[in-house]
C-alpha angles and dihedrals in degrees: 000000000000114000095019118122114241114244121219109205121211115223108249124204139144119267093252092053094061117105135178140053124294134192092203134021117191113210119209096155114131113257096250090060099036098095093050093046093051089050090052094052098041089111091068098042113096130177088264096052116108119210119208115192118200097162121133121250136041130286099048097118092052090053093049092051088064089064109032143023115276090242089064094058127096121175131194149149130241132201092192111119130198142165129225109239099172134339105298093009124097134168122216112226110207126320134304150164143230132225119192142169137187108248093204128018100302118134105246098179097088089051092050090050093050093048092048090054084063090054096249097138096233125181133178116248126209092202110032093165090063089047090050091052088048091054091043087055091053092047093046086061105037102035101053098030094053087052095048093044094040091231142125118241095270092048090051088052090057092056110113095228098028095110092045089055089048092055092049090057096041096047089058091049090050091051094051090042091060090055090050093048093251122130110223111192103205093183091055091049091050090051090052090049090052089055096044095054091062112104092228090059116034101318095114092051125107106210120241092255090059090050092048092050092052089050092052093246131141111258133221092248092123089061094049121033090000091054091054092045089052091051088051090056091050091052093040090241120139114241101179099162096047091043092050093047090051093052093046092052091050088051090050090051090055093047095049094046090051091051092050092048091053091049090051091050090051091049092050092051 
């Protein structure tokens, strides 16, 4: 029909249904499921296949090294946000960018060039681990707090003490980062948060953790705030805000799954 935007549908299939040879596989699987997914697609991974992980959270590179040579791994972070409308149909919410780096000796420049032809605003990073911690800091604020406040990113930004809560979480991450040899720039993260809460950027977006909670799924909280809280325990450093947020999200998971189960029982009756 005239005036309607054309929809481009993405082919959807399970990991085991995929066949063929690929130069690049982009991984967006959440960290808890990454090991299983890589096992399921091992039949399409050759020694020449490059794997680019853009998933949120920490620990992805260690999982990938169990499956492929280090020289096949690229890691990055993305500030692009989207929402799943239907299977095979997503909607981009705002604008974004990607930073990536080859973990081994792979040439990342052709991949950067190809992704930029798609308009994805990709740049090479010289310290992707620091960038991953930076993104994990952003997600450790926006993901759990939008869930706990039942808000999208812009609504969270309007909360009177939202930025204070952000600083409580980030100051702990900075402290544990110093012990791990990672520089966490809290001021830079706060600047990114100020940009993301704008509606024209990502303000209208509900983070993936919010979407997972509403769907009754387990979240990646143990690889965000929970990861930092665990590091704190290993270093004998108190991480009260990250530990509390982790426990609250797990409680929320239980509550939402119980609600969904009751709805399902009612429907079946």
